[in-house]
TIVEXTI-213661 format. One record per residue: residue number from 1; residue in three letters; x, z, y of N, C-alpha, C in turn. Coordinates in steps of 0.1 Angstrom, whole numbers. Example, Ala and Ser with C-alpha at 12.3 -4.5 7.8 and 13.67 -1.06 7.14 Angstrom:
% residues 2
<1; "Ala"; <132; 78; -57>; <123; 78; -45>; <132; 78; -33>>
<2; "Ser"; <128; 71; -22>; <137; 71; -11>; <129; 79; 0>>
***
This chain:
% residues 314
<1; "Met"; <7; -2; -14>; <3; -1; 3>; <7; 3; 16>>
<2; "Asp"; <4; -9; 19>; <14; -11; 31>; <9; 6; 44>>
<3; "Ile"; <17; 6; 49>; <19; 21; 62>; <13; 18; 69>>
<4; "Thr"; <23; 2; 78>; <18; 1; 89>; <12; -16; 88>>
<5; "Trp"; <5; -19; 101>; <-1; -31; 104>; <-4; -34; 117>>
<6; "Asp"; <-9; -45; 117>; <-14; -53; 131>; <-27; -41; 129>>
<7; "Tyr"; <-26; -35; 142>; <-40; -28; 147>; <-46; -33; 155>>
<8; "Thr"; <-42; -42; 159>; <-55; -48; 168>; <-62; -60; 164>>
<9; "Ser"; <-57; -62; 154>; <-73; -69; 141>; <-80; -59; 137>>
<10; "Gln"; <-92; -67; 139>; <-102; -65; 134>; <-106; -66; 119>>
<11; "Arg"; <-101; -79; 117>; <-102; -86; 100>; <-96; -72; 93>>
<12; "Glu"; <-86; -73; 103>; <-70; -67; 91>; <-78; -48; 89>>
<13; "Tyr"; <-86; -42; 103>; <-93; -27; 101>; <-97; -30; 90>>
<14; "Val"; <-112; -41; 90>; <-122; -39; 74>; <-114; -41; 63>>
<15; "Arg"; <-105; -47; 65>; <-96; -51; 50>; <-90; -36; 47>>
<16; "Arg"; <-86; -24; 57>; <-82; -16; 51>; <-94; -12; 44>>
<17; "Ile"; <-106; -12; 56>; <-113; 3; 47>; <-117; -3; 36>>
<18; "Ser"; <-121; -15; 34>; <-120; -14; 19>; <-113; -11; 7>>
<19; "Glu"; <-103; -16; 17>; <-95; -14; -1>; <-89; -4; 4>>
<20; "Gly"; <-80; 7; 11>; <-80; 17; 17>; <-69; 21; 25>>
<21; "Met"; <-67; 33; 29>; <-58; 31; 41>; <-48; 40; 32>>
<22; "Pro"; <-32; 40; 40>; <-24; 53; 29>; <-30; 71; 40>>
<23; "Pro"; <-25; 77; 25>; <-29; 87; 29>; <-18; 99; 44>>
<24; "Val"; <-28; 105; 50>; <-28; 111; 64>; <-21; 121; 61>>
<25; "Ile"; <-10; 118; 67>; <0; 133; 73>; <1; 133; 85>>
<26; "Ile"; <1; 155; 77>; <-8; 163; 87>; <11; 168; 93>>
<27; "Ser"; <12; 171; 105>; <19; 179; 111>; <14; 194; 115>>
<28; "Ala"; <21; 206; 114>; <15; 211; 121>; <22; 223; 129>>
<29; "Val"; <17; 220; 143>; <26; 224; 152>; <22; 239; 158>>
<30; "Val"; <25; 248; 150>; <27; 263; 148>; <31; 273; 161>>
<31; "Thr"; <39; 272; 173>; <38; 273; 181>; <45; 271; 195>>
<32; "Gly"; <35; 267; 205>; <42; 260; 220>; <40; 272; 228>>
<33; "Gly"; <35; 267; 238>; <32; 275; 252>; <24; 289; 253>>
<34; "His"; <15; 294; 242>; <5; 296; 246>; <16; 314; 240>>
<35; "Gln"; <6; 325; 246>; <11; 335; 242>; <3; 341; 235>>
<36; "Lys"; <0; 354; 223>; <-5; 361; 213>; <-15; 369; 223>>
<37; "Ser"; <-9; 369; 239>; <-25; 375; 244>; <-36; 366; 245>>
<38; "Glu"; <-29; 351; 243>; <-45; 347; 241>; <-51; 342; 228>>
<39; "Asn"; <-42; 342; 218>; <-41; 345; 206>; <-37; 349; 198>>
<40; "Pro"; <-39; 361; 192>; <-28; 372; 180>; <-26; 366; 171>>
<41; "Ala"; <-35; 354; 166>; <-29; 347; 156>; <-11; 341; 153>>
<42; "Met"; <-6; 339; 168>; <0; 324; 176>; <14; 332; 169>>
<43; "Pro"; <16; 324; 163>; <35; 332; 155>; <47; 328; 163>>
<44; "Val"; <50; 340; 167>; <58; 334; 177>; <76; 347; 177>>
<45; "Thr"; <72; 353; 161>; <92; 354; 161>; <92; 347; 150>>
<46; "Ala"; <106; 347; 145>; <114; 334; 134>; <106; 343; 124>>
<47; "Glu"; <101; 352; 116>; <96; 358; 108>; <89; 350; 106>>
<48; "Glu"; <78; 353; 111>; <61; 352; 123>; <61; 331; 118>>
<49; "Gln"; <73; 323; 121>; <73; 311; 123>; <76; 309; 104>>
<50; "Ala"; <85; 315; 99>; <89; 313; 83>; <77; 313; 80>>
<51; "Asp"; <67; 324; 82>; <53; 331; 76>; <42; 318; 77>>
<52; "Ala"; <40; 309; 87>; <39; 300; 90>; <39; 293; 83>>
<53; "Ala"; <52; 283; 80>; <61; 271; 70>; <50; 270; 59>>
<54; "Ala"; <54; 286; 50>; <46; 286; 40>; <31; 279; 40>>
<55; "Glu"; <25; 289; 50>; <13; 283; 50>; <8; 275; 54>>
<56; "Val"; <11; 270; 61>; <7; 253; 65>; <9; 240; 55>>
<57; "Phe"; <20; 250; 48>; <26; 234; 34>; <13; 236; 25>>
<58; "Ala"; <12; 251; 18>; <4; 255; 12>; <-14; 251; 15>>
<59; "Ala"; <-15; 252; 30>; <-31; 239; 32>; <-28; 225; 33>>
<60; "Gly"; <-17; 220; 35>; <-19; 205; 30>; <-5; 197; 44>>
<61; "Ala"; <-1; 205; 50>; <7; 200; 61>; <26; 200; 54>>
<62; "Thr"; <31; 183; 61>; <41; 183; 56>; <53; 184; 63>>
<63; "Ile"; <50; 184; 73>; <57; 192; 89>; <55; 201; 95>>
<64; "Ile"; <59; 205; 99>; <64; 216; 106>; <73; 215; 115>>
<65; "His"; <66; 221; 133>; <67; 213; 147>; <67; 225; 154>>
<66; "Ile"; <88; 232; 154>; <81; 248; 161>; <90; 245; 179>>
<67; "His"; <85; 249; 184>; <96; 257; 200>; <102; 268; 195>>
<68; "Ala"; <111; 268; 198>; <117; 281; 194>; <117; 294; 205>>
<69; "Arg"; <117; 308; 199>; <114; 315; 210>; <130; 324; 213>>
<70; "Gln"; <132; 331; 221>; <146; 340; 224>; <136; 353; 210>>
<71; "Ala"; <148; 358; 202>; <149; 366; 197>; <148; 384; 202>>
<72; "Glu"; <152; 384; 213>; <151; 391; 222>; <141; 397; 223>>
<73; "Asp"; <129; 387; 229>; <120; 382; 243>; <110; 371; 235>>
<74; "Pro"; <104; 371; 232>; <98; 362; 217>; <86; 356; 229>>
<75; "Thr"; <81; 362; 239>; <76; 354; 248>; <81; 345; 262>>
<76; "Gln"; <95; 345; 257>; <101; 333; 259>; <104; 324; 253>>
<77; "Ala"; <110; 314; 255>; <112; 302; 253>; <131; 300; 253>>
<78; "Ser"; <136; 300; 239>; <145; 292; 239>; <149; 278; 237>>
<79; "His"; <165; 273; 245>; <161; 261; 242>; <178; 261; 235>>
<80; "Glu"; <179; 264; 232>; <197; 276; 220>; <197; 265; 203>>
<81; "Ala"; <209; 255; 203>; <208; 255; 193>; <208; 268; 181>>
<82; "Asp"; <216; 275; 184>; <220; 286; 171>; <202; 290; 170>>
<83; "Arg"; <197; 294; 180>; <186; 298; 176>; <173; 291; 171>>
<84; "Tyr"; <171; 277; 169>; <167; 267; 165>; <174; 268; 149>>
<85; "Arg"; <185; 266; 151>; <192; 269; 138>; <189; 285; 125>>
<86; "Ala"; <189; 296; 133>; <182; 304; 124>; <166; 305; 120>>
<87; "Ile"; <161; 294; 130>; <145; 295; 126>; <142; 288; 114>>
<88; "Asn"; <151; 273; 112>; <151; 265; 103>; <155; 271; 93>>
<89; "Glu"; <162; 276; 93>; <168; 287; 75>; <158; 294; 74>>
<90; "Met"; <154; 299; 83>; <141; 312; 82>; <127; 303; 72>>
<91; "Met"; <122; 292; 80>; <116; 283; 75>; <116; 277; 57>>
<92; "Arg"; <128; 271; 56>; <135; 264; 51>; <134; 274; 35>>
<93; "Ala"; <137; 287; 41>; <139; 296; 30>; <121; 301; 21>>
<94; "Lys"; <111; 303; 33>; <99; 302; 28>; <93; 290; 24>>
<95; "Ala"; <96; 279; 29>; <91; 266; 21>; <98; 252; 18>>
<96; "Pro"; <105; 257; 11>; <115; 251; 9>; <115; 236; 11>>
<97; "Gln"; <107; 228; 8>; <99; 217; 9>; <96; 206; 18>>
<98; "Ile"; <92; 214; 30>; <87; 213; 44>; <94; 205; 48>>
<99; "Leu"; <92; 196; 62>; <99; 188; 71>; <97; 196; 78>>
<100; "Val"; <112; 198; 84>; <112; 205; 100>; <116; 200; 109>>
<101; "Asp"; <103; 203; 118>; <106; 189; 133>; <105; 204; 145>>
<102; "Asn"; <117; 197; 148>; <125; 206; 162>; <119; 197; 174>>
<103; "Ser"; <114; 212; 184>; <113; 205; 200>; <124; 201; 203>>
<104; "Gln"; <125; 192; 212>; <132; 185; 220>; <143; 198; 232>>
<105; "Gly"; <132; 206; 237>; <137; 215; 243>; <145; 213; 258>>
<106; "Ile"; <148; 219; 269>; <149; 215; 282>; <161; 223; 286>>
<107; "Ala"; <171; 218; 298>; <176; 225; 306>; <175; 225; 319>>
<108; "Asp"; <175; 235; 328>; <173; 231; 347>; <184; 224; 353>>
<109; "Leu"; <181; 213; 360>; <187; 207; 375>; <191; 214; 385>>
<110; "Thr"; <199; 206; 390>; <201; 216; 402>; <196; 202; 414>>
<111; "Thr"; <189; 206; 421>; <184; 204; 431>; <186; 208; 449>>
<112; "Glu"; <195; 218; 449>; <204; 228; 458>; <205; 221; 469>>
<113; "Gly"; <206; 219; 477>; <206; 211; 492>; <197; 200; 493>>
<114; "Ser"; <184; 201; 488>; <176; 185; 494>; <163; 195; 492>>
<115; "Asp"; <151; 186; 494>; <142; 187; 500>; <134; 186; 490>>
<116; "Phe"; <137; 188; 480>; <129; 181; 463>; <117; 195; 468>>
<117; "Val"; <108; 194; 459>; <98; 211; 464>; <92; 208; 451>>
<118; "Gly"; <99; 217; 444>; <95; 223; 428>; <109; 224; 419>>
<119; "Thr"; <105; 228; 407>; <118; 230; 397>; <119; 212; 392>>
<120; "Ala"; <131; 212; 387>; <136; 202; 379>; <144; 204; 367>>
<121; "His"; <139; 195; 357>; <145; 200; 340>; <148; 189; 334>>
<122; "His"; <161; 185; 325>; <157; 173; 319>; <159; 179; 303>>
<123; "Tyr"; <158; 166; 292>; <160; 170; 278>; <171; 173; 272>>
<124; "Lys"; <173; 184; 269>; <183; 191; 262>; <191; 182; 252>>
<125; "Ser"; <182; 185; 241>; <178; 178; 230>; <193; 185; 221>>
<126; "Ala"; <196; 202; 221>; <202; 211; 215>; <197; 210; 203>>
<127; "Pro"; <184; 208; 198>; <183; 209; 185>; <187; 201; 176>>
<128; "Ile"; <196; 190; 177>; <206; 181; 174>; <214; 189; 167>>
<129; "Glu"; <216; 194; 166>; <231; 210; 163>; <222; 215; 155>>
<130; "Ala"; <207; 220; 150>; <209; 224; 143>; <198; 220; 129>>
<131; "Gly"; <207; 210; 128>; <197; 200; 119>; <186; 199; 113>>
<132; "Pro"; <178; 199; 121>; <160; 196; 114>; <161; 187; 107>>
<133; "Asp"; <150; 181; 102>; <146; 170; 98>; <142; 159; 101>>
<134; "Ile"; <136; 160; 115>; <126; 149; 127>; <132; 160; 138>>
<135; "Met"; <131; 155; 149>; <132; 157; 163>; <120; 153; 170>>
<136; "Ala"; <114; 154; 185>; <103; 154; 185>; <117; 146; 198>>
<137; "Phe"; <112; 138; 202>; <121; 123; 213>; <108; 126; 224>>
<138; "Asn"; <114; 128; 236>; <108; 125; 246>; <113; 109; 258>>
<139; "Pro"; <113; 100; 256>; <119; 91; 262>; <115; 93; 280>>
<140; "Gly"; <107; 94; 277>; <106; 93; 297>; <99; 102; 303>>
<141; "Pro"; <103; 106; 318>; <96; 115; 323>; <81; 118; 328>>
<142; "Met"; <81; 132; 331>; <66; 140; 331>; <68; 148; 343>>
<143; "Thr"; <59; 149; 345>; <59; 159; 360>; <46; 169; 355>>
<144; "Phe"; <43; 179; 361>; <28; 193; 356>; <33; 204; 367>>
<145; "Arg"; <22; 204; 366>; <13; 209; 382>; <23; 225; 374>>
<146; "Gly"; <20; 239; 386>; <28; 250; 386>; <19; 260; 372>>
<147; "Gly"; <27; 264; 362>; <23; 269; 354>; <25; 266; 342>>
<148; "Ala"; <22; 273; 332>; <23; 267; 319>; <19; 252; 313>>
<149; "Ala"; <21; 245; 309>; <20; 230; 310>; <9; 228; 299>>
<150; "Tyr"; <7; 235; 289>; <-1; 237; 279>; <-11; 245; 281>>
<151; "Thr"; <-15; 254; 292>; <-24; 262; 299>; <-28; 251; 306>>
<152; "Gly"; <-26; 248; 317>; <-31; 242; 329>; <-30; 256; 340>>
<153; "Gly"; <-18; 266; 339>; <-21; 274; 346>; <-12; 269; 362>>
<154; "Gly"; <-12; 277; 375>; <-19; 270; 381>; <-7; 280; 395>>
<155; "Ser"; <0; 290; 386>; <9; 293; 393>; <22; 297; 394>>
<156; "Gly"; <30; 293; 401>; <48; 293; 401>; <46; 278; 406>>
<157; "Pro"; <54; 272; 407>; <61; 255; 415>; <55; 244; 407>>
<158; "Ser"; <54; 232; 411>; <51; 224; 402>; <68; 220; 395>>
<159; "Lys"; <63; 212; 383>; <76; 208; 372>; <78; 197; 376>>
<160; "Val"; <93; 192; 372>; <90; 174; 367>; <103; 177; 354>>
<161; "Thr"; <104; 172; 340>; <113; 170; 334>; <116; 152; 336>>
<162; "Leu"; <129; 151; 334>; <135; 137; 336>; <144; 136; 319>>
<163; "Ala"; <136; 122; 322>; <149; 113; 308>; <154; 100; 319>>
<164; "Thr"; <163; 93; 312>; <167; 82; 321>; <170; 72; 306>>
<165; "Phe"; <164; 59; 315>; <170; 50; 300>; <183; 49; 294>>
<166; "Asp"; <193; 54; 301>; <202; 53; 290>; <202; 69; 282>>
<167; "Asp"; <207; 81; 292>; <205; 91; 285>; <195; 88; 274>>
<168; "Ser"; <178; 84; 273>; <172; 83; 257>; <176; 75; 251>>
<169; "Glu"; <187; 66; 251>; <194; 55; 242>; <205; 63; 236>>
<170; "Arg"; <211; 71; 241>; <221; 78; 235>; <217; 88; 226>>
<171; "Thr"; <207; 95; 233>; <197; 105; 225>; <192; 100; 211>>
<172; "Ala"; <192; 85; 211>; <187; 82; 201>; <200; 76; 185>>
<173; "His"; <209; 72; 195>; <218; 68; 184>; <226; 85; 179>>
<174; "Arg"; <224; 96; 189>; <226; 104; 184>; <217; 111; 171>>
<175; "Leu"; <204; 107; 172>; <200; 115; 157>; <201; 105; 149>>
<176; "Arg"; <202; 96; 153>; <209; 84; 140>; <222; 88; 131>>
<177; "Glu"; <229; 88; 139>; <247; 96; 134>; <241; 107; 128>>
<178; "Arg"; <232; 115; 136>; <232; 127; 128>; <223; 123; 110>>
<179; "Gly"; <211; 116; 108>; <205; 107; 95>; <187; 121; 104>>
<180; "Ile"; <190; 125; 119>; <177; 128; 121>; <169; 117; 123>>
<181; "Lys"; <153; 123; 120>; <145; 108; 120>; <135; 115; 137>>
<182; "Pro"; <137; 101; 146>; <131; 108; 163>; <118; 107; 155>>
<183; "Gln"; <108; 115; 165>; <95; 113; 162>; <91; 105; 180>>
<184; "Val"; <93; 95; 186>; <89; 91; 202>; <78; 98; 207>>
<185; "Phe"; <71; 102; 216>; <66; 105; 221>; <62; 99; 236>>
<186; "Leu"; <51; 99; 228>; <44; 83; 243>; <30; 92; 247>>
<187; "Tyr"; <31; 95; 264>; <20; 103; 269>; <11; 97; 280>>
<188; "His"; <19; 82; 280>; <10; 71; 289>; <14; 59; 288>>
<189; "Pro"; <8; 45; 291>; <15; 36; 291>; <25; 30; 294>>
<190; "Gly"; <32; 36; 303>; <50; 36; 312>; <59; 36; 299>>
<191; "His"; <57; 49; 291>; <60; 47; 276>; <65; 41; 270>>
<192; "Leu"; <56; 36; 271>; <60; 18; 257>; <69; 11; 264>>
<193; "Asp"; <65; 13; 280>; <79; -1; 277>; <92; 2; 276>>
<194; "Ile"; <95; 19; 275>; <114; 25; 273>; <112; 21; 261>>
<195; "Leu"; <101; 24; 250>; <96; 23; 238>; <105; 11; 235>>
<196; "Asp"; <97; 3; 241>; <102; -12; 237>; <118; -14; 242>>
<197; "Tyr"; <121; -12; 251>; <137; -9; 253>; <148; -5; 242>>
<198; "Leu"; <141; 7; 239>; <152; 14; 231>; <152; 3; 214>>
<199; "Ile"; <138; 1; 216>; <139; -11; 199>; <145; -20; 205>>
<200; "Gln"; <144; -27; 218>; <154; -37; 218>; <175; -34; 218>>
<201; "Arg"; <173; -22; 220>; <186; -22; 223>; <190; -10; 208>>
<202; "Asp"; <183; -15; 195>; <183; -12; 183>; <191; -3; 179>>
<203; "Ala"; <185; 11; 192>; <183; 30; 190>; <173; 32; 182>>
<204; "Leu"; <164; 24; 177>; <153; 30; 168>; <154; 25; 151>>
<205; "Asp"; <149; 32; 142>; <150; 26; 132>; <131; 23; 126>>
<206; "Lys"; <130; 12; 119>; <120; 10; 112>; <112; 23; 97>>
<207; "Pro"; <101; 26; 97>; <91; 24; 106>; <95; 38; 121>>
<208; "Tyr"; <86; 31; 128>; <86; 38; 144>; <81; 47; 142>>
<209; "Phe"; <87; 58; 143>; <72; 73; 139>; <69; 77; 150>>
<210; "Leu"; <56; 73; 160>; <53; 77; 168>; <48; 91; 175>>
<211; "Gln"; <45; 94; 183>; <33; 103; 186>; <29; 103; 202>>
<212; "Leu"; <13; 99; 199>; <8; 96; 208>; <-2; 109; 212>>
<213; "Val"; <0; 115; 230>; <-3; 125; 233>; <-11; 121; 243>>
<214; "Phe"; <-28; 132; 243>; <-36; 123; 250>; <-40; 138; 258>>
<215; "Gly"; <-43; 138; 269>; <-49; 153; 279>; <-36; 160; 289>>
<216; "Gln"; <-26; 152; 283>; <-14; 160; 289>; <-13; 162; 303>>
<217; "Gln"; <-13; 172; 316>; <-6; 166; 325>; <2; 155; 333>>
<218; "Ser"; <0; 146; 338>; <4; 130; 345>; <2; 123; 331>>
<219; "Gly"; <0; 126; 319>; <-1; 113; 308>; <-14; 110; 312>>
<220; "Ile"; <-18; 103; 300>; <-33; 90; 299>; <-46; 102; 293>>
<221; "Asn"; <-59; 94; 296>; <-62; 117; 291>; <-70; 107; 278>>
<222; "Thr"; <-83; 113; 272>; <-86; 115; 261>; <-99; 102; 260>>
<223; "Ser"; <-100; 95; 264>; <-108; 87; 266>; <-109; 78; 250>>
<224; "Met"; <-122; 71; 250>; <-120; 63; 236>; <-108; 49; 242>>
<225; "Asp"; <-114; 48; 252>; <-109; 31; 260>; <-97; 36; 258>>
<226; "Ser"; <-88; 47; 265>; <-75; 51; 266>; <-69; 54; 254>>
<227; "Phe"; <-78; 55; 246>; <-71; 60; 228>; <-65; 46; 220>>
<228; "Leu"; <-73; 38; 226>; <-77; 24; 219>; <-63; 15; 223>>
<229; "Tyr"; <-64; 15; 240>; <-52; 11; 247>; <-38; 11; 236>>
<230; "Met"; <-39; 25; 239>; <-27; 25; 235>; <-20; 25; 220>>
<231; "Val"; <-30; 26; 210>; <-28; 19; 197>; <-31; 2; 196>>
<232; "Arg"; <-33; -3; 204>; <-35; -15; 206>; <-26; -24; 212>>
<233; "Asn"; <-16; -14; 216>; <1; -19; 225>; <8; -15; 215>>
<234; "Leu"; <7; -8; 204>; <20; -2; 197>; <28; -16; 194>>
<235; "Pro"; <39; -16; 195>; <49; -26; 190>; <52; -28; 170>>
<236; "Glu"; <54; -37; 161>; <53; -39; 148>; <61; -28; 148>>
<237; "Asp"; <51; -22; 127>; <57; -14; 122>; <63; 2; 128>>
<238; "Ser"; <48; 1; 136>; <47; 16; 145>; <39; 27; 130>>
<239; "Leu"; <44; 35; 130>; <33; 44; 124>; <33; 56; 135>>
<240; "Phe"; <18; 58; 137>; <16; 65; 145>; <10; 80; 145>>
<241; "Gln"; <10; 92; 150>; <4; 103; 147>; <1; 102; 164>>
<242; "Thr"; <-11; 115; 161>; <-24; 117; 178>; <-19; 130; 181>>
<243; "Cys"; <-20; 134; 189>; <-25; 151; 193>; <-27; 149; 206>>
<244; "Ala"; <-36; 160; 210>; <-44; 165; 223>; <-43; 178; 226>>
<245; "Leu"; <-48; 178; 243>; <-48; 198; 241>; <-60; 199; 246>>
<246; "Gly"; <-60; 210; 238>; <-72; 221; 242>; <-86; 215; 231>>
<247; "Leu"; <-98; 218; 232>; <-112; 211; 219>; <-109; 196; 221>>
<248; "Glu"; <-100; 188; 226>; <-101; 174; 220>; <-94; 174; 214>>
<249; "Glu"; <-84; 176; 208>; <-77; 179; 196>; <-84; 174; 186>>
<250; "Ile"; <-95; 176; 180>; <-102; 172; 170>; <-106; 161; 166>>
<251; "Gln"; <-110; 156; 179>; <-121; 141; 183>; <-107; 127; 185>>
<252; "Val"; <-95; 132; 188>; <-86; 123; 191>; <-80; 124; 173>>
<253; "Asn"; <-78; 137; 166>; <-74; 133; 152>; <-79; 125; 147>>
<254; "Val"; <-92; 128; 150>; <-104; 120; 139>; <-103; 100; 141>>
<255; "Met"; <-100; 98; 155>; <-103; 90; 160>; <-86; 84; 149>>
<256; "Ala"; <-78; 90; 151>; <-66; 86; 145>; <-66; 89; 129>>
<257; "Met"; <-74; 94; 122>; <-79; 90; 108>; <-89; 81; 107>>
<258; "Leu"; <-94; 75; 112>; <-102; 66; 112>; <-97; 48; 114>>
<259; "Leu"; <-84; 51; 122>; <-79; 35; 126>; <-63; 36; 121>>
<260; "Gly"; <-62; 42; 108>; <-49; 49; 102>; <-43; 55; 103>>
<261; "Gly"; <-41; 59; 115>; <-31; 69; 116>; <-31; 83; 116>>
<262; "His"; <-19; 92; 120>; <-17; 103; 114>; <-20; 110; 118>>
<263; "Val"; <-17; 128; 123>; <-25; 142; 130>; <-16; 152; 127>>
<264; "Arg"; <-20; 154; 139>; <-6; 172; 145>; <-21; 176; 148>>
<265; "Thr"; <-19; 192; 144>; <-29; 202; 149>; <-23; 219; 152>>
<266; "Gly"; <-28; 221; 155>; <-18; 236; 153>; <-24; 245; 166>>
<267; "Leu"; <-18; 257; 162>; <-19; 263; 181>; <-9; 265; 188>>
<268; "Glu"; <4; 254; 183>; <5; 250; 202>; <-8; 239; 208>>
<269; "Asp"; <-14; 233; 206>; <-17; 226; 212>; <-33; 232; 213>>
<270; "Cys"; <-44; 240; 206>; <-57; 245; 203>; <-53; 257; 201>>
<271; "Ile"; <-59; 268; 207>; <-56; 281; 202>; <-75; 285; 194>>
<272; "His"; <-83; 273; 200>; <-95; 279; 200>; <-100; 264; 186>>
<273; "Tyr"; <-109; 274; 176>; <-114; 260; 162>; <-123; 256; 168>>
<274; "Gln"; <-131; 259; 177>; <-144; 251; 182>; <-147; 261; 195>>
<275; "Arg"; <-153; 255; 203>; <-159; 259; 217>; <-162; 281; 214>>
<276; "Gly"; <-154; 287; 224>; <-155; 305; 223>; <-151; 307; 207>>
<277; "Glu"; <-147; 300; 195>; <-139; 307; 187>; <-125; 307; 185>>
<278; "Leu"; <-113; 312; 186>; <-106; 315; 187>; <-102; 312; 171>>
<279; "Ala"; <-97; 301; 164>; <-85; 298; 157>; <-79; 309; 150>>
<280; "Gln"; <-79; 310; 135>; <-75; 326; 128>; <-64; 323; 123>>
<281; "Ser"; <-58; 309; 124>; <-42; 305; 120>; <-42; 295; 119>>
<282; "Asn"; <-29; 288; 115>; <-24; 274; 118>; <-30; 265; 105>>
<283; "Ala"; <-27; 275; 94>; <-35; 273; 86>; <-48; 271; 84>>
<284; "Gln"; <-58; 271; 96>; <-73; 273; 91>; <-76; 259; 98>>
<285; "Met"; <-69; 252; 105>; <-64; 244; 115>; <-58; 233; 107>>
<286; "Val"; <-50; 235; 94>; <-46; 222; 85>; <-61; 223; 77>>
<287; "Glu"; <-65; 232; 72>; <-73; 225; 65>; <-87; 220; 66>>
<288; "Arg"; <-91; 222; 80>; <-101; 214; 86>; <-97; 197; 83>>
<289; "Ile"; <-84; 195; 85>; <-80; 177; 89>; <-77; 177; 76>>
<290; "Ala"; <-73; 181; 73>; <-70; 180; 52>; <-84; 177; 46>>
<291; "Arg"; <-97; 185; 47>; <-105; 182; 45>; <-116; 166; 50>>
<292; "Ile"; <-116; 165; 62>; <-119; 150; 68>; <-105; 143; 66>>
<293; "Ala"; <-93; 147; 60>; <-92; 131; 55>; <-94; 129; 43>>
<294; "Asn"; <-93; 139; 35>; <-105; 135; 20>; <-119; 133; 22>>
<295; "Asp"; <-129; 135; 28>; <-141; 131; 35>; <-141; 120; 36>>
<296; "Leu"; <-130; 116; 46>; <-130; 101; 50>; <-120; 90; 38>>
<297; "Gly"; <-118; 96; 25>; <-117; 88; 16>; <-100; 86; 20>>
<298; "Arg"; <-91; 93; 30>; <-77; 90; 32>; <-64; 97; 22>>
<299; "Gly"; <-73; 109; 19>; <-68; 119; 10>; <-56; 121; 19>>
<300; "Val"; <-46; 133; 14>; <-39; 143; 23>; <-22; 134; 17>>
<301; "Ala"; <-13; 129; 24>; <1; 126; 22>; <10; 140; 17>>
<302; "Thr"; <13; 139; 6>; <16; 150; -2>; <36; 150; 5>>
<303; "Ile"; <45; 160; 2>; <59; 160; 10>; <64; 140; 0>>
<304; "Asp"; <65; 138; -8>; <70; 129; -12>; <65; 117; -6>>
<305; "Glu"; <52; 117; -7>; <48; 102; 1>; <51; 106; 18>>
<306; "Thr"; <49; 115; 25>; <57; 117; 35>; <71; 113; 40>>
<307; "Arg"; <81; 115; 30>; <91; 109; 29>; <94; 95; 29>>
<308; "Arg"; <86; 94; 19>; <87; 81; 17>; <77; 70; 29>>
<309; "Met"; <71; 75; 40>; <62; 65; 46>; <72; 63; 57>>
<310; "Leu"; <84; 80; 59>; <90; 78; 68>; <102; 77; 67>>
<311; "Gly"; <105; 70; 58>; <125; 65; 53>; <130; 82; 55>>
<312; "Ile"; <124; 89; 50>; <139; 104; 53>; <137; 107; 38>>
<313; "Asp"; <154; 103; 30>; <157; 103; 20>; <158; 118; 16>>
<314; "Arg"; <170; 129; 24>; <172; 140; 22>; <167; 154; 18>>
***
């Protein structure tokens, strides 16, 4: 069974419905910017993230995506390779088969002496040194209002995280050298141009593992038109996953499964199971996606199927 196809072809889509689509790869995103004060089930320590890895794997996820927290203060993010390495080792001890996916991490940029208003960062890519199987790869710039990006907070200065064509190309080659599969994050149509550039520069290997993000600040919205636009403009040999922030997550995930895509879910993206009801765990979120994937006839990808589809041998 082909794992990618021409997503713009209606005839091909109808044929895929009849003949079957590949099983759904589920990524569990267990820790993001939210705190336990928002949902007590949020895993923030390394031990809690390792336990979550075992739980989501048992529920059907074959990839776990994490943002590291500081050991001494787990309310604060860590962007250091040593911290990611320690967490990765603990997760692999608890869930030896699961594919480990690290966030890219950021570092401050100096704007002192300029009239720039806000705070500036660049993508640090420190987790490359921590040896994940997959790394989230943000190839283009994004800007955020004050406060946490995932909660829409309004306190503090607005922020920008920068990435240049040259820096993104360098990061892609570093990932290839280390045998780490990049998952390229696309937040809006402009990022498709950067993706095309990286492909033209032979910086990415097929299949291109893409994460379509909807509803992020300065990104594309979660409408059906927006979803179809992004999917229909993907390059050939693209294997896409989708995610959205907040309660839109489940709608976007179902759209992905209907069109042959794959899914990420978990407390990083949405702390609620449904409106007014906090999610009980990351595993609960994964179980829902697995149930829908089975009901749609897609099924859930095993770890061997996930490795084969993504071209991850080790």
